C-alpha positions as CSV (number, residue, x, y, z in Angstrom):
1,M,0.0,0.0,0.0
2,T,1.4,3.4,-1.0
3,V,0.8,6.3,1.4
4,K,0.8,9.7,-0.2
5,V,2.8,12.2,2.0
6,D,1.8,15.8,1.5
7,V,5.0,17.5,2.4
8,D,7.0,20.1,0.6
9,A,10.0,18.0,-0.6
10,E,12.2,21.0,-1.4
11,A,11.5,22.6,2.0
12,L,12.4,19.3,3.7
13,R,15.6,19.1,1.7
14,D,16.5,22.7,2.7
15,Q,16.1,21.8,6.4
16,V,18.1,18.6,6.1
17,R,20.9,20.5,4.3
18,E,20.9,23.1,7.0
19,K,21.1,20.5,9.8
20,Y,23.9,18.5,8.2
21,R,25.8,21.6,7.0
22,A,26.2,22.3,10.8
23,V,27.4,18.7,11.4
24,A,30.0,19.1,8.7
25,L,31.3,22.5,9.8
26,D,31.0,22.1,13.6
27,P,31.0,18.4,14.5
28,Q,31.7,19.1,18.2
29,A,28.4,21.1,18.6
30,E,25.4,19.5,20.4
31,F,22.8,17.9,18.2
32,H,19.7,15.9,18.9
33,F,21.5,12.8,17.6
34,H,24.9,11.3,18.4
35,T,27.9,11.8,16.2
36,G,31.6,10.7,15.9
37,K,33.8,8.0,17.1
38,L,31.9,7.0,20.2
39,L,28.7,6.6,18.1
40,A,30.6,4.4,15.5
41,E,31.9,2.1,18.2
42,R,28.4,2.0,19.9
43,L,26.9,0.9,16.5
44,G,29.3,-2.0,16.2
45,Y,32.0,-0.8,13.9
46,A,35.3,-2.5,14.7
47,K,37.5,-0.3,16.8
48,S,40.4,-1.1,14.4
49,V,38.4,0.0,11.4
50,V,37.5,3.3,13.1
51,E,40.9,4.0,14.4
52,A,42.5,3.4,11.0
53,L,40.7,6.6,9.8
54,P,41.8,10.1,10.5
55,D,39.7,11.9,13.1
56,Q,38.2,14.2,10.5
57,A,36.8,11.2,8.7
58,V,34.9,10.1,11.8
59,E,33.9,13.3,13.6
60,S,30.9,14.1,11.5
61,F,29.5,10.6,11.3
62,A,25.8,10.6,12.2
63,G,24.6,7.1,11.2
64,V,21.9,5.0,13.0
65,A,23.4,1.5,12.7
66,N,26.1,-0.5,10.8
67,P,25.1,-1.5,7.3
68,F,28.3,-3.6,7.0
69,S,26.9,-5.9,9.8
70,L,24.4,-7.3,7.3
71,R,26.9,-8.9,4.9
72,D,30.6,-8.7,4.3
73,V,31.5,-6.3,1.5
74,L,34.1,-8.1,-0.6
75,P,37.3,-7.1,-2.2
76,G,36.8,-5.8,-5.7
77,E,33.1,-4.8,-5.3
78,K,31.6,-1.5,-6.4
79,V,29.9,0.2,-3.5
80,L,27.4,3.1,-3.7
81,D,26.6,5.0,-0.5
82,A,23.2,6.7,-0.9
83,G,23.5,9.7,1.4
84,S,27.3,9.6,2.1
85,G,27.6,12.7,4.4
86,S,31.2,13.3,5.3
87,G,32.2,9.9,3.9
88,F,32.7,7.7,6.9
89,D,30.9,4.7,5.5
90,C,32.6,5.2,2.1
91,F,36.0,5.1,3.8
92,V,35.0,2.0,5.7
93,A,33.8,0.4,2.4
94,R,37.2,1.3,0.8
95,Q,39.0,-0.7,3.5
96,L,36.9,-3.7,2.6
97,V,36.9,-3.4,-1.3
98,G,40.6,-2.6,-1.4
99,E,42.5,-1.3,-4.4
100,S,40.5,-3.3,-6.9
101,G,37.1,-2.1,-5.8
102,H,35.4,1.3,-6.3
103,V,33.3,3.4,-3.9
104,V,31.0,6.3,-4.9
105,G,29.2,8.5,-2.3
106,I,26.1,10.6,-3.3
107,D,25.1,13.5,-1.1
108,M,23.2,16.8,-1.6
109,T,25.0,18.9,1.0
110,D,27.9,21.0,-0.3
111,E,29.7,21.2,3.0
112,M,29.6,17.4,3.5
113,L,30.8,16.9,-0.1
114,A,33.7,19.3,0.4
115,K,34.7,17.5,3.5
116,S,34.5,14.0,2.1
117,S,36.2,14.9,-1.2
118,S,39.0,16.6,0.7
119,L,39.5,13.6,3.0
120,A,39.6,11.2,0.1
121,Q,42.3,13.3,-1.6
122,D,44.3,13.6,1.7
123,M,44.2,9.8,2.1
124,D,45.2,9.4,-1.6
125,L,42.1,7.2,-2.3
126,D,41.8,7.4,-6.1
127,N,39.0,4.7,-6.1
128,V,36.7,6.7,-3.8
129,E,34.7,9.5,-5.3
130,F,31.8,11.8,-4.2
131,R,29.1,13.2,-6.4
132,K,26.4,15.8,-5.7
133,G,22.9,14.5,-6.2
134,L,19.6,13.5,-4.8
135,L,18.7,10.0,-3.8
136,E,15.6,10.4,-6.0
137,A,17.8,11.0,-9.1
138,M,21.3,9.5,-8.4
139,P,24.1,10.5,-10.9
140,V,25.2,6.8,-11.4
141,E,24.7,4.6,-14.4
142,D,22.3,1.7,-14.5
143,N,23.5,-1.6,-13.0
144,W,26.7,-0.1,-11.7
145,A,26.8,-1.2,-8.0
146,D,27.4,-4.6,-6.5
147,V,26.3,-3.1,-3.2
148,V,24.2,-0.1,-2.2
149,I,24.6,1.1,1.4
150,S,22.7,3.8,3.2
151,N,22.8,4.8,6.8
152,G,20.0,6.9,8.3
153,V,19.2,8.9,5.2
154,I,16.2,7.3,3.3
155,N,13.9,8.3,6.2
156,L,14.8,11.9,5.4
157,C,13.4,11.6,1.9
158,A,9.8,12.5,1.2
159,D,9.5,10.2,-1.9
160,K,10.8,6.9,-0.7
161,S,9.3,5.1,-3.7
162,S,11.5,7.1,-6.0
163,V,14.5,6.5,-3.8
164,M,13.9,2.7,-3.9
165,A,13.4,2.8,-7.7
166,E,16.7,4.5,-8.0
167,I,18.5,2.0,-5.8
168,I,17.0,-0.8,-7.9
169,R,18.2,0.9,-11.1
170,V,21.8,1.4,-10.0
171,L,22.2,-2.1,-8.5
172,R,23.4,-4.8,-10.8
173,P,21.2,-7.9,-11.1
174,G,21.8,-10.0,-8.0
175,G,23.4,-7.0,-6.1
176,Y,22.8,-6.2,-2.5
177,L,21.1,-3.4,-0.6
178,Q,22.5,-3.0,2.9
179,F,20.8,-0.1,4.7
180,A,20.2,1.1,8.2
181,D,17.5,3.5,9.0
182,I,14.8,4.7,11.4
183,A,11.4,3.0,11.2
184,N,8.2,3.3,13.1
185,S,5.9,0.3,13.5
186,K,2.8,2.4,14.4
187,P,0.8,4.6,12.1
188,V,1.9,8.2,11.9
189,P,-0.9,10.8,11.8
190,A,-1.1,12.8,8.6
191,S,-0.6,16.0,10.6
192,A,2.7,14.8,11.8
193,M,3.8,13.5,8.4
194,E,3.1,17.0,7.0
195,N,5.2,18.7,9.7
196,I,8.7,19.3,8.2
197,D,10.1,20.0,11.7
198,L,9.2,16.5,12.9
199,W,11.0,14.9,9.9
200,T,14.4,16.2,11.1
201,A,13.7,16.2,14.9
Protein backbone atom coordinates (compact mmCIF):
# COMPACT_ATOMS: atom_id res chain seq x y z
CA MET A 1 0.00 0.00 0.00
CA THR A 2 1.42 3.39 -1.02
CA VAL A 3 0.84 6.28 1.37
CA LYS A 4 0.82 9.75 -0.16
CA VAL A 5 2.81 12.18 1.96
CA ASP A 6 1.78 15.79 1.48
CA VAL A 7 5.04 17.48 2.44
CA ASP A 8 7.03 20.11 0.57
CA ALA A 9 10.00 18.00 -0.58
CA GLU A 10 12.21 21.00 -1.39
CA ALA A 11 11.52 22.65 1.97
CA LEU A 12 12.36 19.34 3.65
CA ARG A 13 15.62 19.11 1.68
CA ASP A 14 16.52 22.66 2.70
CA GLN A 15 16.05 21.82 6.37
CA VAL A 16 18.06 18.60 6.06
CA ARG A 17 20.86 20.49 4.27
CA GLU A 18 20.91 23.12 7.01
CA LYS A 19 21.12 20.54 9.78
CA TYR A 20 23.89 18.47 8.17
CA ARG A 21 25.79 21.57 7.03
CA ALA A 22 26.19 22.27 10.76
CA VAL A 23 27.39 18.71 11.41
CA ALA A 24 30.05 19.11 8.69
CA LEU A 25 31.25 22.53 9.84
CA ASP A 26 31.01 22.12 13.62
CA PRO A 27 30.96 18.40 14.49
CA GLN A 28 31.67 19.08 18.17
CA ALA A 29 28.43 21.06 18.60
CA GLU A 30 25.42 19.55 20.36
CA PHE A 31 22.80 17.90 18.15
CA HIS A 32 19.65 15.92 18.94
CA PHE A 33 21.50 12.85 17.60
CA HIS A 34 24.89 11.34 18.41
CA THR A 35 27.95 11.77 16.20
CA GLY A 36 31.56 10.72 15.86
CA LYS A 37 33.85 7.98 17.07
CA LEU A 38 31.89 6.96 20.17
CA LEU A 39 28.75 6.58 18.05
CA ALA A 40 30.58 4.42 15.49
CA GLU A 41 31.87 2.12 18.22
CA ARG A 42 28.44 1.97 19.87
CA LEU A 43 26.93 0.91 16.54
CA GLY A 44 29.30 -2.02 16.22
CA TYR A 45 31.98 -0.76 13.87
CA ALA A 46 35.25 -2.51 14.73
CA LYS A 47 37.53 -0.28 16.76
CA SER A 48 40.43 -1.14 14.45
CA VAL A 49 38.41 0.04 11.42
CA VAL A 50 37.46 3.33 13.08
CA GLU A 51 40.94 4.02 14.43
CA ALA A 52 42.49 3.40 11.00
CA LEU A 53 40.74 6.55 9.77
CA PRO A 54 41.77 10.15 10.46
CA ASP A 55 39.72 11.94 13.12
CA GLN A 56 38.18 14.24 10.50
CA ALA A 57 36.78 11.19 8.67
CA VAL A 58 34.91 10.10 11.79
CA GLU A 59 33.91 13.30 13.63
CA SER A 60 30.87 14.14 11.45
CA PHE A 61 29.55 10.56 11.27
CA ALA A 62 25.85 10.56 12.22
CA GLY A 63 24.58 7.09 11.22
CA VAL A 64 21.92 5.03 12.98
CA ALA A 65 23.42 1.51 12.69
CA ASN A 66 26.12 -0.46 10.85
CA PRO A 67 25.12 -1.51 7.30
CA PHE A 68 28.27 -3.62 7.03
CA SER A 69 26.95 -5.94 9.76
CA LEU A 70 24.36 -7.28 7.28
CA ARG A 71 26.90 -8.86 4.91
CA ASP A 72 30.64 -8.74 4.33
CA VAL A 73 31.50 -6.32 1.53
CA LEU A 74 34.06 -8.13 -0.61
CA PRO A 75 37.34 -7.10 -2.23
CA GLY A 76 36.82 -5.75 -5.73
CA GLU A 77 33.15 -4.83 -5.28
CA LYS A 78 31.62 -1.55 -6.42
CA VAL A 79 29.85 0.16 -3.52
CA LEU A 80 27.43 3.08 -3.72
CA ASP A 81 26.64 5.02 -0.53
CA ALA A 82 23.23 6.69 -0.86
CA GLY A 83 23.53 9.74 1.38
CA SER A 84 27.26 9.62 2.13
CA GLY A 85 27.57 12.68 4.37
CA SER A 86 31.19 13.30 5.35
CA GLY A 87 32.21 9.94 3.85
CA PHE A 88 32.70 7.74 6.91
CA ASP A 89 30.89 4.68 5.50
CA CYS A 90 32.62 5.19 2.14
CA PHE A 91 36.01 5.09 3.84
CA VAL A 92 34.99 1.96 5.75
CA ALA A 93 33.83 0.41 2.45
CA ARG A 94 37.18 1.31 0.85
CA GLN A 95 39.00 -0.67 3.54
CA LEU A 96 36.87 -3.68 2.56
CA VAL A 97 36.91 -3.44 -1.25
CA GLY A 98 40.62 -2.64 -1.42
CA GLU A 99 42.52 -1.27 -4.41
CA SER A 100 40.52 -3.32 -6.91
CA GLY A 101 37.10 -2.06 -5.80
CA HIS A 102 35.39 1.29 -6.26
CA VAL A 103 33.30 3.42 -3.92
CA VAL A 104 30.96 6.28 -4.87
CA GLY A 105 29.18 8.47 -2.34
CA ILE A 106 26.13 10.55 -3.25
CA ASP A 107 25.10 13.55 -1.12
CA MET A 108 23.24 16.83 -1.59
CA THR A 109 24.99 18.95 1.05
CA ASP A 110 27.88 21.01 -0.31
CA GLU A 111 29.73 21.17 3.00
CA MET A 112 29.59 17.40 3.47
CA LEU A 113 30.79 16.85 -0.10
CA ALA A 114 33.66 19.31 0.35
CA LYS A 115 34.74 17.52 3.52
CA SER A 116 34.48 13.98 2.11
CA SER A 117 36.22 14.87 -1.15
CA SER A 118 39.05 16.63 0.68
CA LEU A 119 39.50 13.64 2.99
CA ALA A 120 39.61 11.19 0.06
CA GLN A 121 42.28 13.34 -1.57
CA ASP A 122 44.28 13.63 1.68
CA MET A 123 44.16 9.84 2.10
CA ASP A 124 45.17 9.35 -1.55
CA LEU A 125 42.13 7.20 -2.29
CA ASP A 126 41.76 7.35 -6.06
CA ASN A 127 39.01 4.72 -6.10
CA VAL A 128 36.70 6.69 -3.78
CA GLU A 129 34.69 9.55 -5.25
CA PHE A 130 31.84 11.78 -4.16
CA ARG A 131 29.09 13.16 -6.39
CA LYS A 132 26.45 15.76 -5.72
CA GLY A 133 22.91 14.51 -6.20
CA LEU A 134 19.56 13.53 -4.75
CA LEU A 135 18.68 9.97 -3.85
CA GLU A 136 15.60 10.35 -6.04
CA ALA A 137 17.85 10.95 -9.08
CA MET A 138 21.31 9.54 -8.42
CA PRO A 139 24.11 10.47 -10.85
CA VAL A 140 25.17 6.84 -11.38
CA GLU A 141 24.71 4.61 -14.40
CA ASP A 142 22.31 1.66 -14.50
CA ASN A 143 23.45 -1.65 -12.97
CA TRP A 144 26.72 -0.13 -11.71
CA ALA A 145 26.80 -1.16 -8.05
CA ASP A 146 27.41 -4.56 -6.52
CA VAL A 147 26.28 -3.10 -3.20
CA VAL A 148 24.23 -0.06 -2.21
CA ILE A 149 24.60 1.06 1.38
CA SER A 150 22.70 3.80 3.19
CA ASN A 151 22.80 4.85 6.81
CA GLY A 152 20.01 6.93 8.31
CA VAL A 153 19.18 8.87 5.15
CA ILE A 154 16.22 7.27 3.35
CA ASN A 155 13.94 8.29 6.24
CA LEU A 156 14.78 11.93 5.43
CA CYS A 157 13.44 11.64 1.86
CA ALA A 158 9.81 12.52 1.19
CA ASP A 159 9.48 10.25 -1.87
CA LYS A 160 10.78 6.89 -0.69
CA SER A 161 9.28 5.05 -3.68
CA SER A 162 11.48 7.08 -6.03
CA VAL A 163 14.52 6.45 -3.83
CA MET A 164 13.92 2.70 -3.88
CA ALA A 165 13.37 2.77 -7.65
CA GLU A 166 16.74 4.51 -8.04
CA ILE A 167 18.46 1.97 -5.81
CA ILE A 168 17.03 -0.85 -7.93
CA ARG A 169 18.16 0.95 -11.10
CA VAL A 170 21.78 1.42 -10.01
CA LEU A 171 22.19 -2.09 -8.53
CA ARG A 172 23.42 -4.84 -10.82
CA PRO A 173 21.16 -7.90 -11.06
CA GLY A 174 21.80 -9.96 -7.95
CA GLY A 175 23.36 -7.00 -6.13
CA TYR A 176 22.83 -6.20 -2.46
CA LEU A 177 21.07 -3.40 -0.59
CA GLN A 178 22.49 -2.97 2.91
CA PHE A 179 20.84 -0.10 4.71
CA ALA A 180 20.23 1.07 8.23
CA ASP A 181 17.46 3.49 9.01
CA ILE A 182 14.82 4.71 11.43
CA ALA A 183 11.43 3.02 11.19
CA ASN A 184 8.15 3.29 13.06
CA SER A 185 5.88 0.29 13.53
CA LYS A 186 2.84 2.41 14.42
CA PRO A 187 0.76 4.58 12.08
CA VAL A 188 1.90 8.20 11.94
CA PRO A 189 -0.89 10.81 11.85
CA ALA A 190 -1.13 12.81 8.63
CA SER A 191 -0.62 16.04 10.58
CA ALA A 192 2.73 14.75 11.83
CA MET A 193 3.80 13.53 8.38
CA GLU A 194 3.10 16.99 6.97
CA ASN A 195 5.19 18.74 9.68
CA ILE A 196 8.67 19.27 8.23
CA ASP A 197 10.14 20.03 11.65
CA LEU A 198 9.23 16.53 12.86
CA TRP A 199 11.04 14.88 9.91
CA THR A 200 14.38 16.17 11.15
CA ALA A 201 13.68 16.20 14.91
